[in-house]
All heavy atoms as TSV, in Angstrom:
chain	resi	resn	atom	element	x	y	z
A	1	GLY	N	N	19.109	4.597	1.844
A	1	GLY	CA	C	18.635	3.789	2.962
A	1	GLY	C	C	19.705	3.097	3.756
A	1	GLY	O	O	20.902	3.161	3.391
A	2	GLY	N	N	19.309	2.404	4.803
A	2	GLY	CA	C	20.262	1.617	5.478
A	2	GLY	C	C	21.060	2.510	6.466
A	2	GLY	O	O	20.794	3.672	6.600
A	3	PRO	N	N	21.973	1.879	7.249
A	3	PRO	CA	C	22.765	2.616	8.247
A	3	PRO	C	C	23.661	3.690	7.665
A	3	PRO	O	O	23.968	4.549	8.391
A	3	PRO	CB	C	23.531	1.450	8.992
A	3	PRO	CG	C	23.717	0.342	7.959
A	3	PRO	CD	C	22.296	0.462	7.226
A	4	GLY	N	N	24.003	3.520	6.399
A	4	GLY	CA	C	24.790	4.653	5.819
A	4	GLY	C	C	24.109	6.046	5.851
A	4	GLY	O	O	24.731	7.073	6.054
A	5	GLY	N	N	22.744	6.033	5.795
A	5	GLY	CA	C	21.981	7.272	5.869
A	5	GLY	C	C	22.043	7.922	7.260
A	5	GLY	O	O	21.687	9.062	7.336
A	6	TYR	N	N	22.420	7.148	8.165
A	6	TYR	CA	C	22.596	7.731	9.513
A	6	TYR	C	C	24.075	8.098	9.815
A	6	TYR	O	O	24.261	9.130	10.346
A	6	TYR	CB	C	22.092	6.640	10.475
A	6	TYR	CG	C	22.208	7.040	11.961
A	6	TYR	CD1	C	21.303	7.906	12.504
A	6	TYR	CD2	C	23.189	6.514	12.747
A	6	TYR	CE1	C	21.443	8.317	13.889
A	6	TYR	CE2	C	23.316	6.864	14.078
A	6	TYR	CZ	C	22.412	7.778	14.583
A	6	TYR	OH	O	22.457	8.172	15.874
A	7	VAL	N	N	24.888	7.167	9.494
A	7	VAL	CA	C	26.315	7.321	9.906
A	7	VAL	C	C	26.974	8.328	9.003
A	7	VAL	O	O	27.711	9.165	9.527
A	7	VAL	CB	C	27.059	6.039	9.869
A	7	VAL	CG1	C	28.526	6.255	10.214
A	7	VAL	CG2	C	26.401	5.023	10.784
A	8	ALA	N	N	26.757	8.339	7.680
A	8	ALA	CA	C	27.537	9.169	6.746
A	8	ALA	C	C	27.407	10.655	7.157
A	8	ALA	O	O	28.347	11.434	7.100
A	8	ALA	CB	C	27.047	8.871	5.357
A	9	PRO	N	N	26.178	11.132	7.388
A	9	PRO	CA	C	26.083	12.690	7.713
A	9	PRO	C	C	26.764	13.014	9.046
A	9	PRO	O	O	27.257	14.146	9.098
A	9	PRO	CB	C	24.547	13.042	7.594
A	9	PRO	CG	C	23.938	11.618	7.815
A	9	PRO	CD	C	24.823	10.624	7.211
A	10	ILE	N	N	26.788	12.055	9.963
A	10	ILE	CA	C	27.473	12.369	11.250
A	10	ILE	C	C	28.926	12.463	10.940
A	10	ILE	O	O	29.564	13.446	11.450
A	10	ILE	CB	C	27.177	11.355	12.290
A	10	ILE	CG1	C	25.640	11.300	12.789
A	10	ILE	CG2	C	28.034	11.370	13.516
A	10	ILE	CD1	C	25.309	10.132	13.558
A	11	LYS	N	N	29.496	11.555	10.229
A	11	LYS	CA	C	30.937	11.538	9.867
A	11	LYS	C	C	31.242	12.855	9.122
A	11	LYS	O	O	32.263	13.494	9.370
A	11	LYS	CB	C	31.338	10.332	9.134
A	11	LYS	CG	C	32.818	10.252	8.925
A	11	LYS	CD	C	33.567	10.126	10.273
A	11	LYS	CE	C	35.029	9.914	10.055
A	11	LYS	NZ	N	35.809	9.818	11.262
A	12	ALA	N	N	30.405	13.210	8.152
A	12	ALA	CA	C	30.631	14.459	7.294
A	12	ALA	C	C	30.641	15.604	8.246
A	12	ALA	O	O	31.614	16.459	8.069
A	12	ALA	CB	C	29.540	14.545	6.254
A	13	GLY	N	N	29.817	15.667	9.107
A	13	GLY	CA	C	29.771	16.810	10.125
A	13	GLY	C	C	31.087	16.964	10.919
A	13	GLY	O	O	31.614	17.966	11.196
A	14	GLN	N	N	31.524	15.610	11.383
A	14	GLN	CA	C	32.755	15.651	12.196
A	14	GLN	C	C	33.898	16.103	11.413
A	14	GLN	O	O	34.936	16.610	11.913
A	14	GLN	CB	C	32.963	14.251	12.641
A	14	GLN	CG	C	31.966	13.735	13.644
A	14	GLN	CD	C	32.036	12.313	13.924
A	14	GLN	OE1	O	32.529	11.426	13.264
A	14	GLN	NE2	N	31.543	11.872	15.169
A	15	LEU	N	N	33.926	15.911	10.006
A	15	LEU	CA	C	34.982	16.402	9.174
A	15	LEU	C	C	34.858	17.821	8.626
A	15	LEU	O	O	35.551	18.134	7.829
A	15	LEU	CB	C	35.081	15.377	8.059
A	15	LEU	CG	C	35.461	13.978	8.303
A	15	LEU	CD1	C	35.434	13.063	7.107
A	15	LEU	CD2	C	36.874	13.855	8.962
A	16	GLY	N	N	33.876	18.427	9.187
A	16	GLY	CA	C	33.547	19.841	8.759
A	16	GLY	C	C	32.827	20.052	7.505
A	16	GLY	O	O	32.741	21.058	6.886
A	17	MET	N	N	32.323	18.926	6.979
A	17	MET	CA	C	31.446	18.997	5.709
A	17	MET	C	C	30.008	19.136	5.877
A	17	MET	O	O	29.598	19.063	7.092
A	17	MET	CB	C	31.740	17.624	4.947
A	17	MET	CG	C	33.185	17.384	4.700
A	17	MET	SD	S	33.411	15.668	4.153
A	17	MET	CE	C	34.146	15.844	2.594
A	18	LYS	N	N	29.302	19.421	4.966
A	18	LYS	CA	C	27.842	19.492	5.061
A	18	LYS	C	C	27.277	18.312	4.424
A	18	LYS	O	O	27.960	17.738	3.504
A	18	LYS	CB	C	27.372	20.767	4.400
A	18	LYS	CG	C	27.765	22.134	5.122
A	18	LYS	CD	C	27.180	23.213	4.460
A	18	LYS	CE	C	27.528	24.487	5.247
A	18	LYS	NZ	N	26.985	25.698	4.767
A	19	ALA	N	N	26.088	17.964	4.795
A	19	ALA	CA	C	25.366	16.672	4.244
A	19	ALA	C	C	23.994	17.081	3.798
A	19	ALA	O	O	23.358	17.902	4.563
A	19	ALA	CB	C	25.493	15.583	5.187
A	20	ALA	N	N	23.446	16.549	2.854
A	20	ALA	CA	C	22.065	16.644	2.457
A	20	ALA	C	C	21.361	15.311	2.559
A	20	ALA	O	O	21.921	14.344	2.230
A	20	ALA	CB	C	21.957	17.268	1.056
A	21	CYS	N	N	20.066	15.338	2.923
A	21	CYS	CA	C	19.262	14.192	2.867
A	21	CYS	C	C	18.475	14.159	1.734
A	21	CYS	O	O	17.614	14.952	1.470
A	21	CYS	CB	C	18.468	14.075	4.235
A	21	CYS	SG	S	17.494	12.610	4.350
A	22	VAL	N	N	18.542	13.121	0.913
A	22	VAL	CA	C	17.573	12.752	-0.241
A	22	VAL	C	C	16.897	11.574	0.033
A	22	VAL	O	O	17.376	10.471	0.257
A	22	VAL	CB	C	18.472	12.601	-1.479
A	22	VAL	CG1	C	17.582	12.400	-2.695
A	22	VAL	CG2	C	19.416	13.826	-1.757
A	23	GLU	N	N	15.590	11.770	0.132
A	23	GLU	CA	C	14.668	10.725	0.348
A	23	GLU	C	C	13.698	10.376	-0.752
A	23	GLU	O	O	13.168	11.270	-1.371
A	23	GLU	CB	C	13.808	11.039	1.591
A	23	GLU	CG	C	12.891	9.969	2.064
A	23	GLU	CD	C	13.584	8.668	2.581
A	23	GLU	OE1	O	14.403	8.784	3.617
A	23	GLU	OE2	O	13.400	7.658	1.951
A	24	MET	N	N	13.654	9.100	-1.093
A	24	MET	CA	C	12.741	8.656	-2.231
A	24	MET	C	C	11.216	8.571	-1.852
A	24	MET	O	O	10.412	8.650	-2.718
A	24	MET	CB	C	13.267	7.405	-2.778
A	24	MET	CG	C	13.091	6.172	-1.977
A	24	MET	SD	S	13.760	4.726	-2.895
A	24	MET	CE	C	13.815	3.585	-1.469
A	25	ARG	N	N	10.999	8.503	-0.605
A	25	ARG	CA	C	9.651	8.549	-0.099
A	25	ARG	C	C	9.029	9.927	0.113
A	25	ARG	O	O	9.863	10.902	0.104
A	25	ARG	CB	C	9.507	7.736	1.173
A	25	ARG	CG	C	9.796	6.347	1.130
A	25	ARG	CD	C	9.596	5.668	2.474
A	25	ARG	NE	N	10.043	4.262	2.439
A	25	ARG	CZ	C	11.278	3.868	2.752
A	25	ARG	NH1	N	12.277	4.803	3.116
A	25	ARG	NH2	N	11.663	2.593	2.676
A	26	GLY	N	N	7.794	10.014	0.339
A	26	GLY	CA	C	7.233	11.366	0.634
A	26	GLY	C	C	7.493	11.979	2.004
A	26	GLY	O	O	7.312	13.213	2.244
A	27	SER	N	N	8.129	11.116	2.880
A	27	SER	CA	C	8.440	11.641	4.187
A	27	SER	C	C	9.826	11.148	4.645
A	27	SER	O	O	10.353	10.185	4.138
A	27	SER	CB	C	7.427	11.167	5.303
A	27	SER	OG	O	7.474	9.720	5.278
A	28	LEU	N	N	10.494	12.041	5.419
A	28	LEU	CA	C	11.845	11.689	5.891
A	28	LEU	C	C	11.829	10.591	7.014
A	28	LEU	O	O	10.780	10.433	7.600
A	28	LEU	CB	C	12.508	12.974	6.381
A	28	LEU	CG	C	12.806	14.084	5.470
A	28	LEU	CD1	C	13.317	15.305	6.142
A	28	LEU	CD2	C	13.701	13.672	4.296
A	29	GLY	N	N	12.829	9.967	7.165
A	29	GLY	CA	C	12.963	9.015	8.268
A	29	GLY	C	C	13.405	7.630	7.860
A	29	GLY	O	O	13.873	6.881	8.781
A	30	GLY	N	N	13.380	7.184	6.676
A	30	GLY	CA	C	13.848	5.948	6.279
A	30	GLY	C	C	12.925	4.816	6.569
A	30	GLY	O	O	11.929	4.959	7.050
A	31	THR	N	N	13.489	3.597	6.331
A	31	THR	CA	C	12.658	2.327	6.412
A	31	THR	C	C	12.255	2.093	7.840
A	31	THR	O	O	11.052	1.904	8.087
A	31	THR	CB	C	13.557	1.160	5.879
A	31	THR	OG1	O	13.803	1.439	4.583
A	31	THR	CG2	C	12.731	-0.104	5.982
A	32	CYS	N	N	13.130	2.157	8.784
A	32	CYS	CA	C	12.803	1.907	10.236
A	32	CYS	C	C	11.532	2.698	10.732
A	32	CYS	O	O	10.771	2.256	11.439
A	32	CYS	CB	C	14.108	2.062	11.144
A	32	CYS	SG	S	15.268	0.818	10.834
A	33	LEU	N	N	11.698	4.054	10.451
A	33	LEU	CA	C	10.648	4.850	10.991
A	33	LEU	C	C	9.348	4.747	10.149
A	33	LEU	O	O	8.277	4.868	10.788
A	33	LEU	CB	C	11.058	6.354	10.786
A	33	LEU	CG	C	10.221	7.453	11.399
A	33	LEU	CD1	C	9.975	7.173	12.888
A	33	LEU	CD2	C	10.725	8.663	11.164
A	34	ASN	N	N	9.371	4.637	8.830
A	34	ASN	CA	C	8.170	4.643	8.044
A	34	ASN	C	C	7.584	3.322	7.688
A	34	ASN	O	O	6.395	3.238	7.394
A	34	ASN	CB	C	8.476	5.527	6.717
A	34	ASN	CG	C	8.797	6.921	7.084
A	34	ASN	OD1	O	7.960	7.602	7.659
A	34	ASN	ND2	N	9.932	7.357	6.677
A	35	VAL	N	N	8.391	2.253	7.583
A	35	VAL	CA	C	7.915	1.036	7.081
A	35	VAL	C	C	8.201	-0.048	7.992
A	35	VAL	O	O	7.321	-0.898	8.310
A	35	VAL	CB	C	8.540	0.822	5.702
A	35	VAL	CG1	C	7.982	-0.559	5.152
A	35	VAL	CG2	C	8.107	1.889	4.669
A	36	GLY	N	N	9.417	-0.243	8.368
A	36	GLY	CA	C	9.878	-1.439	9.117
A	36	GLY	C	C	9.589	-1.363	10.621
A	36	GLY	O	O	8.495	-1.605	10.975
A	37	GLY	N	N	10.645	-1.112	11.407
A	37	GLY	CA	C	10.624	-1.317	12.856
A	37	GLY	C	C	9.581	-0.708	13.579
A	37	GLY	O	O	8.746	-1.414	14.265
A	38	ILE	N	N	9.412	0.645	13.525
A	38	ILE	CA	C	8.358	1.312	14.344
A	38	ILE	C	C	7.121	0.993	14.011
A	38	ILE	O	O	6.200	0.567	14.877
A	38	ILE	CB	C	8.704	2.880	14.399
A	38	ILE	CG1	C	10.127	3.029	15.071
A	38	ILE	CG2	C	7.529	3.615	15.044
A	38	ILE	CD1	C	10.603	4.512	14.990
A	39	PRO	N	N	6.636	1.062	12.699
A	39	PRO	CA	C	5.186	0.652	12.347
A	39	PRO	C	C	4.932	-0.799	12.661
A	39	PRO	O	O	3.888	-1.077	13.138
A	39	PRO	CB	C	5.050	0.946	10.980
A	39	PRO	CG	C	6.083	1.860	10.657
A	39	PRO	CD	C	7.250	1.626	11.525
A	40	SER	N	N	5.893	-1.715	12.466
A	40	SER	CA	C	5.689	-3.120	12.785
A	40	SER	C	C	5.499	-3.314	14.331
A	40	SER	O	O	4.658	-4.037	14.733
A	40	SER	CB	C	6.859	-3.918	12.352
A	40	SER	OG	O	6.962	-3.846	10.900
A	41	LYS	N	N	6.240	-2.554	15.063
A	41	LYS	CA	C	6.074	-2.705	16.530
A	41	LYS	C	C	4.860	-2.127	17.018
A	41	LYS	O	O	4.149	-2.621	17.963
A	41	LYS	CB	C	7.130	-1.897	17.207
A	41	LYS	CG	C	8.507	-2.754	17.086
A	41	LYS	CD	C	9.844	-1.922	17.712
A	41	LYS	CE	C	11.046	-2.724	17.511
A	41	LYS	NZ	N	12.211	-1.973	17.899
A	42	ALA	N	N	4.333	-1.066	16.329
A	42	ALA	CA	C	2.973	-0.541	16.739
A	42	ALA	C	C	1.870	-1.506	16.375
A	42	ALA	O	O	0.977	-1.660	17.178
A	42	ALA	CB	C	2.687	0.796	15.916
A	43	LEU	N	N	1.929	-2.235	15.275
A	43	LEU	CA	C	0.916	-3.237	14.936
A	43	LEU	C	C	1.051	-4.372	15.913
A	43	LEU	O	O	0.021	-4.935	16.253
A	43	LEU	CB	C	1.118	-3.617	13.415
A	43	LEU	CG	C	0.610	-2.641	12.479
A	43	LEU	CD1	C	1.088	-3.134	11.096
A	43	LEU	CD2	C	-0.835	-2.441	12.538
A	44	LEU	N	N	2.326	-4.745	16.187
A	44	LEU	CA	C	2.437	-5.822	17.173
A	44	LEU	C	C	1.838	-5.501	18.515
A	44	LEU	O	O	1.145	-6.350	19.135
A	44	LEU	CB	C	3.942	-6.176	17.311
A	44	LEU	CG	C	4.297	-7.462	18.189
A	44	LEU	CD1	C	3.621	-8.653	17.681
A	44	LEU	CD2	C	5.760	-7.513	18.250
A	45	GLN	N	N	2.051	-4.220	19.057
A	45	GLN	CA	C	1.528	-3.779	20.297
A	45	GLN	C	C	-0.092	-3.884	20.192
A	45	GLN	O	O	-0.692	-4.324	21.172
A	45	GLN	CB	C	1.953	-2.413	20.530
A	45	GLN	CG	C	1.442	-1.965	21.930
A	45	GLN	CD	C	1.793	-0.558	22.302
A	45	GLN	OE1	O	1.984	0.289	21.428
A	45	GLN	NE2	N	2.076	-0.335	23.585
A	46	SER	N	N	-0.706	-3.427	19.111
A	46	SER	CA	C	-2.152	-3.522	18.921
A	46	SER	C	C	-2.590	-4.902	19.018
A	46	SER	O	O	-3.635	-5.144	19.731
A	46	SER	CB	C	-2.568	-2.803	17.599
A	46	SER	OG	O	-2.278	-1.441	17.715
A	47	SER	N	N	-1.868	-5.834	18.330
A	47	SER	CA	C	-2.200	-7.222	18.406
A	47	SER	C	C	-2.221	-7.812	19.817
A	47	SER	O	O	-3.039	-8.597	20.226
A	47	SER	CB	C	-1.247	-7.979	17.575
A	47	SER	OG	O	-1.429	-7.528	16.120
A	48	HIS	N	N	-1.176	-7.373	20.547
A	48	HIS	CA	C	-1.036	-7.811	22.009
A	48	HIS	C	C	-2.269	-7.262	22.834
A	48	HIS	O	O	-2.790	-7.935	23.640
A	48	HIS	CB	C	0.219	-7.318	22.638
A	48	HIS	CG	C	1.378	-8.053	22.261
A	48	HIS	ND1	N	1.659	-9.468	22.359
A	48	HIS	CD2	C	2.575	-7.768	21.573
A	48	HIS	CE1	C	2.683	-9.872	21.910
A	48	HIS	NE2	N	3.266	-8.802	21.330
A	49	HIS	N	N	-2.637	-6.001	22.590
A	49	HIS	CA	C	-3.840	-5.431	23.304
A	49	HIS	C	C	-5.064	-6.232	22.956
A	49	HIS	O	O	-5.908	-6.508	23.862
A	49	HIS	CB	C	-4.077	-3.905	22.898
A	49	HIS	CG	C	-2.951	-3.041	23.434
A	49	HIS	ND1	N	-2.429	-3.145	24.706
A	49	HIS	CD2	C	-2.417	-2.013	22.822
A	49	HIS	CE1	C	-1.615	-2.201	24.896
A	49	HIS	NE2	N	-1.511	-1.444	23.791
A	50	PHE	N	N	-5.170	-6.599	21.713
A	50	PHE	CA	C	-6.380	-7.230	21.178
A	50	PHE	C	C	-6.339	-8.730	21.970
A	50	PHE	O	O	-7.432	-9.098	22.514
A	50	PHE	CB	C	-6.397	-7.597	19.779
A	50	PHE	CG	C	-7.444	-8.397	19.174
A	50	PHE	CD1	C	-8.752	-7.922	19.162
A	50	PHE	CD2	C	-7.203	-9.644	18.701
A	50	PHE	CE1	C	-9.826	-8.705	18.680
A	50	PHE	CE2	C	-8.279	-10.450	18.200
A	50	PHE	CZ	C	-9.575	-9.908	18.213
A	51	HIS	N	N	-5.243	-9.376	21.882
A	51	HIS	CA	C	-5.166	-10.609	22.631
A	51	HIS	C	C	-5.444	-10.514	24.141
A	51	HIS	O	O	-6.205	-11.434	24.654
A	51	HIS	CB	C	-3.752	-11.223	22.374
A	51	HIS	CG	C	-3.493	-12.569	23.112
A	51	HIS	ND1	N	-3.957	-13.795	22.638
A	51	HIS	CD2	C	-2.984	-12.860	24.349
A	51	HIS	CE1	C	-3.639	-14.722	23.412
A	51	HIS	NE2	N	-3.109	-14.210	24.546
A	52	ASP	N	N	-4.880	-9.602	24.738
A	52	ASP	CA	C	-5.109	-9.319	26.238
A	52	ASP	C	C	-6.622	-9.156	26.453
A	52	ASP	O	O	-7.106	-9.659	27.389
A	52	ASP	CB	C	-4.296	-8.214	26.689
A	52	ASP	CG	C	-2.874	-8.533	26.907
A	52	ASP	OD1	O	-2.468	-9.767	26.945
A	52	ASP	OD2	O	-1.984	-7.620	27.060
A	53	ALA	N	N	-7.287	-8.313	25.604
A	53	ALA	CA	C	-8.674	-8.089	25.884
A	53	ALA	C	C	-9.559	-9.317	25.716
A	53	ALA	O	O	-10.438	-9.497	26.498
A	53	ALA	CB	C	-9.095	-6.934	24.851
A	54	LYS	N	N	-9.089	-10.215	24.786
A	54	LYS	CA	C	-9.917	-11.407	24.626
A	54	LYS	C	C	-9.556	-12.504	25.630
A	54	LYS	O	O	-10.419	-13.307	26.032
A	54	LYS	CB	C	-9.625	-12.082	23.307
A	54	LYS	CG	C	-10.390	-11.219	22.114
A	54	LYS	CD	C	-10.119	-11.898	20.739
A	54	LYS	CE	C	-11.074	-13.158	20.647
A	54	LYS	NZ	N	-12.453	-12.891	20.036
A	55	HIS	N	N	-8.360	-12.545	26.182
A	55	HIS	CA	C	-7.962	-13.613	26.905
A	55	HIS	C	C	-7.493	-13.346	28.338
A	55	HIS	O	O	-7.411	-14.294	29.129
A	55	HIS	CB	C	-6.867	-14.380	26.178
A	55	HIS	CG	C	-7.274	-14.896	24.883
A	55	HIS	ND1	N	-8.058	-15.971	24.532
A	55	HIS	CD2	C	-6.881	-14.429	23.574
A	55	HIS	CE1	C	-8.155	-16.083	23.283
A	55	HIS	NE2	N	-7.526	-15.225	22.694
A	56	ASN	N	N	-7.070	-12.126	28.601
A	56	ASN	CA	C	-6.387	-11.886	29.897
A	56	ASN	C	C	-7.128	-10.884	30.805
A	56	ASN	O	O	-6.907	-10.851	32.013
A	56	ASN	CB	C	-5.054	-11.405	29.732
A	56	ASN	CG	C	-4.154	-12.466	29.061
A	56	ASN	OD1	O	-4.287	-13.745	29.261
A	56	ASN	ND2	N	-3.262	-12.156	28.152
A	57	PHE	N	N	-7.935	-9.943	30.337
A	57	PHE	CA	C	-8.511	-8.948	31.057
A	57	PHE	C	C	-9.437	-9.540	32.245
A	57	PHE	O	O	-9.348	-9.020	33.322
A	57	PHE	CB	C	-9.478	-8.020	30.281
A	57	PHE	CG	C	-8.587	-7.008	29.376
A	57	PHE	CD1	C	-7.211	-6.980	29.382
A	57	PHE	CD2	C	-9.336	-6.047	28.693
A	57	PHE	CE1	C	-6.541	-6.065	28.647
A	57	PHE	CE2	C	-8.720	-5.101	27.965
A	57	PHE	CZ	C	-7.304	-5.028	27.977
A	58	ALA	N	N	-10.118	-10.548	31.883
A	58	ALA	CA	C	-11.014	-11.118	32.880
A	58	ALA	C	C	-10.300	-11.591	34.132
A	58	ALA	O	O	-10.802	-11.519	35.279
A	58	ALA	CB	C	-11.840	-12.294	32.276
A	59	LYS	N	N	-9.050	-12.139	34.013
A	59	LYS	CA	C	-8.238	-12.497	35.095
A	59	LYS	C	C	-7.972	-11.393	36.045
A	59	LYS	O	O	-7.548	-11.526	37.124
A	59	LYS	CB	C	-6.820	-13.086	34.501
A	59	LYS	CG	C	-7.050	-14.296	33.678
A	59	LYS	CD	C	-5.684	-14.727	33.090
A	59	LYS	CE	C	-5.891	-15.797	32.012
A	59	LYS	NZ	N	-4.524	-15.962	31.295
A	60	HIS	N	N	-8.004	-10.215	35.401
A	60	HIS	CA	C	-7.605	-9.069	36.266
A	60	HIS	C	C	-8.948	-8.207	36.748
A	60	HIS	O	O	-8.830	-7.022	37.098
A	60	HIS	CB	C	-6.796	-8.061	35.465
A	60	HIS	CG	C	-5.399	-8.656	35.194
A	60	HIS	ND1	N	-4.380	-8.646	36.158
A	60	HIS	CD2	C	-5.039	-9.353	34.097
A	60	HIS	CE1	C	-3.283	-9.210	35.535
A	60	HIS	NE2	N	-3.669	-9.730	34.406
A	61	GLY	N	N	-10.108	-8.904	36.510
A	61	GLY	CA	C	-11.363	-8.203	36.898
A	61	GLY	C	C	-11.995	-7.194	36.005
A	61	GLY	O	O	-12.847	-6.513	36.290
A	62	ILE	N	N	-11.408	-7.149	34.759
A	62	ILE	CA	C	-11.931	-6.343	33.721
A	62	ILE	C	C	-12.868	-7.179	32.871
A	62	ILE	O	O	-12.505	-8.043	32.141
A	62	ILE	CB	C	-10.708	-5.715	32.837
A	62	ILE	CG1	C	-9.733	-5.001	33.630
A	62	ILE	CG2	C	-11.362	-4.893	31.729
A	62	ILE	CD1	C	-8.517	-4.624	32.983
A	63	GLN	N	N	-14.145	-6.775	32.915
A	63	GLN	CA	C	-15.182	-7.425	32.197
A	63	GLN	C	C	-15.477	-6.621	30.889
A	63	GLN	O	O	-15.667	-5.372	30.988
A	63	GLN	CB	C	-16.400	-7.574	33.053
A	63	GLN	CG	C	-16.156	-8.217	34.444
A	63	GLN	CD	C	-15.690	-9.678	34.142
A	63	GLN	OE1	O	-16.243	-10.430	33.237
A	63	GLN	NE2	N	-14.783	-10.150	34.910
A	64	ILE	N	N	-15.737	-7.386	29.740
A	64	ILE	CA	C	-16.092	-6.824	28.461
A	64	ILE	C	C	-17.347	-7.390	28.127
A	64	ILE	O	O	-17.513	-8.621	28.052
A	64	ILE	CB	C	-14.990	-6.990	27.540
A	64	ILE	CG1	C	-13.786	-6.361	27.838
A	64	ILE	CG2	C	-15.504	-6.462	26.050
A	64	ILE	CD1	C	-12.580	-6.655	27.045
A	65	GLU	N	N	-18.387	-6.471	27.904
A	65	GLU	CA	C	-19.819	-7.044	27.437
A	65	GLU	C	C	-19.670	-7.227	25.993
A	65	GLU	O	O	-19.187	-6.318	25.216
A	65	GLU	CB	C	-20.801	-6.004	27.775
A	65	GLU	CG	C	-20.931	-5.695	29.218
A	65	GLU	CD	C	-21.505	-6.919	29.995
A	65	GLU	OE1	O	-22.324	-7.706	29.392
A	65	GLU	OE2	O	-21.086	-7.106	31.227
A	66	GLY	N	N	-20.181	-8.389	25.411
A	66	GLY	CA	C	-20.120	-8.453	23.924
A	66	GLY	C	C	-18.745	-9.037	23.419
A	66	GLY	O	O	-17.799	-9.273	24.209
A	67	GLU	N	N	-18.748	-9.219	22.073
A	67	GLU	CA	C	-17.440	-9.700	21.590
A	67	GLU	C	C	-16.383	-8.610	21.347
A	67	GLU	O	O	-16.669	-7.562	20.897
A	67	GLU	CB	C	-17.845	-10.318	20.105
A	67	GLU	CG	C	-16.717	-11.074	19.517
A	67	GLU	CD	C	-17.087	-11.790	18.288
A	67	GLU	OE1	O	-18.279	-11.842	18.021
A	67	GLU	OE2	O	-16.202	-12.296	17.586
A	68	VAL	N	N	-15.140	-8.996	21.621
A	68	VAL	CA	C	-14.097	-8.139	21.249
A	68	VAL	C	C	-13.765	-8.266	19.797
A	68	VAL	O	O	-13.473	-9.385	19.338
A	68	VAL	CB	C	-12.816	-8.447	22.091
A	68	VAL	CG1	C	-11.576	-7.564	21.758
A	68	VAL	CG2	C	-13.171	-8.277	23.608
A	69	THR	N	N	-13.785	-7.227	19.050
A	69	THR	CA	C	-13.420	-7.262	17.616
A	69	THR	C	C	-12.265	-6.334	17.247
A	69	THR	O	O	-11.812	-5.460	18.053
A	69	THR	CB	C	-14.596	-6.774	16.765
A	69	THR	OG1	O	-14.926	-5.490	17.073
A	69	THR	CG2	C	-15.759	-7.639	16.973
A	70	MET	N	N	-11.729	-6.534	16.111
A	70	MET	CA	C	-10.537	-5.823	15.604
A	70	MET	C	C	-10.870	-4.900	14.343
A	70	MET	O	O	-11.350	-5.538	13.432
A	70	MET	CB	C	-9.355	-6.736	15.289
A	70	MET	CG	C	-8.096	-6.137	14.947
A	70	MET	SD	S	-6.791	-7.396	14.878
A	70	MET	CE	C	-7.424	-8.706	13.935
A	71	ASP	N	N	-10.456	-3.679	14.446
A	71	ASP	CA	C	-10.716	-2.766	13.268
A	71	ASP	C	C	-9.298	-2.551	12.757
A	71	ASP	O	O	-8.412	-1.701	13.128
A	71	ASP	CB	C	-11.297	-1.440	13.734
A	71	ASP	CG	C	-11.501	-0.516	12.598
A	71	ASP	OD1	O	-11.000	-0.721	11.470
A	71	ASP	OD2	O	-12.242	0.543	12.761
A	72	VAL	N	N	-8.976	-3.307	11.637
A	72	VAL	CA	C	-7.607	-3.311	11.042
A	72	VAL	C	C	-7.332	-1.997	10.396
A	72	VAL	O	O	-6.145	-1.499	10.568
A	72	VAL	CB	C	-7.449	-4.518	9.984
A	72	VAL	CG1	C	-6.133	-4.376	9.356
A	72	VAL	CG2	C	-7.705	-5.793	10.619
A	73	VAL	N	N	-8.249	-1.276	9.821
A	73	VAL	CA	C	-7.982	0.001	9.297
A	73	VAL	C	C	-7.575	1.044	10.389
A	73	VAL	O	O	-6.579	1.797	10.251
A	73	VAL	CB	C	-9.198	0.597	8.572
A	73	VAL	CG1	C	-9.056	2.038	8.137
A	73	VAL	CG2	C	-9.509	-0.343	7.405
A	74	ALA	N	N	-8.229	0.961	11.521
A	74	ALA	CA	C	-7.864	1.904	12.723
A	74	ALA	C	C	-6.494	1.435	13.192
A	74	ALA	O	O	-5.766	2.422	13.570
A	74	ALA	CB	C	-8.913	1.705	13.810
A	75	MET	N	N	-6.214	0.193	13.230
A	75	MET	CA	C	-4.885	-0.256	13.662
A	75	MET	C	C	-3.856	0.227	12.785
A	75	MET	O	O	-2.830	0.747	13.289
A	75	MET	CB	C	-4.777	-1.827	13.750
A	75	MET	CG	C	-5.517	-2.481	14.944
A	75	MET	SD	S	-5.632	-4.234	14.820
A	75	MET	CE	C	-3.870	-4.615	15.200
A	76	LEU	N	N	-4.073	0.204	11.567
A	76	LEU	CA	C	-3.042	0.712	10.527
A	76	LEU	C	C	-2.885	2.227	10.578
A	76	LEU	O	O	-1.836	2.744	10.495
A	76	LEU	CB	C	-3.516	0.231	9.129
A	76	LEU	CG	C	-3.394	-1.286	8.800
A	76	LEU	CD1	C	-3.942	-1.419	7.500
A	76	LEU	CD2	C	-1.901	-1.690	8.860
A	77	ASP	N	N	-4.051	2.914	10.815
A	77	ASP	CA	C	-3.980	4.310	11.072
A	77	ASP	C	C	-3.238	4.860	12.332
A	77	ASP	O	O	-2.424	5.796	12.281
A	77	ASP	CB	C	-5.363	4.958	11.119
A	77	ASP	CG	C	-6.032	4.987	9.726
A	77	ASP	OD1	O	-5.435	4.842	8.789
A	77	ASP	OD2	O	-7.258	5.186	9.686
A	78	ALA	N	N	-3.310	3.923	13.277
A	78	ALA	CA	C	-2.639	4.286	14.640
A	78	ALA	C	C	-1.097	4.089	14.494
A	78	ALA	O	O	-0.365	4.706	15.311
A	78	ALA	CB	C	-3.199	3.311	15.620
A	79	LYS	N	N	-0.574	3.237	13.579
A	79	LYS	CA	C	0.874	3.081	13.404
A	79	LYS	C	C	1.528	4.286	13.010
A	79	LYS	O	O	2.652	4.513	13.050
A	79	LYS	CB	C	1.127	1.880	12.632
A	79	LYS	CG	C	0.913	2.067	11.106
A	79	LYS	CD	C	1.362	0.791	10.362
A	79	LYS	CE	C	1.026	0.862	8.832
A	79	LYS	NZ	N	1.821	1.943	8.161
């Protein structure tokens, strides 16, 4: 994990060596892709959409009938 998983194989390739990726999770990509940055940003974006629907759409002429609700399971699936 960490930046060494990105930099080390690039440097190995520059030196004419070969590199292998060993991942402890079920999918490749590391923390940023699978757990940290990207999924967190997707959930943050969903939260912003929810907030805008509740508080800002009407200012732009977008009317919503009934209550705006949040489906957390769908939000997690979307990430």
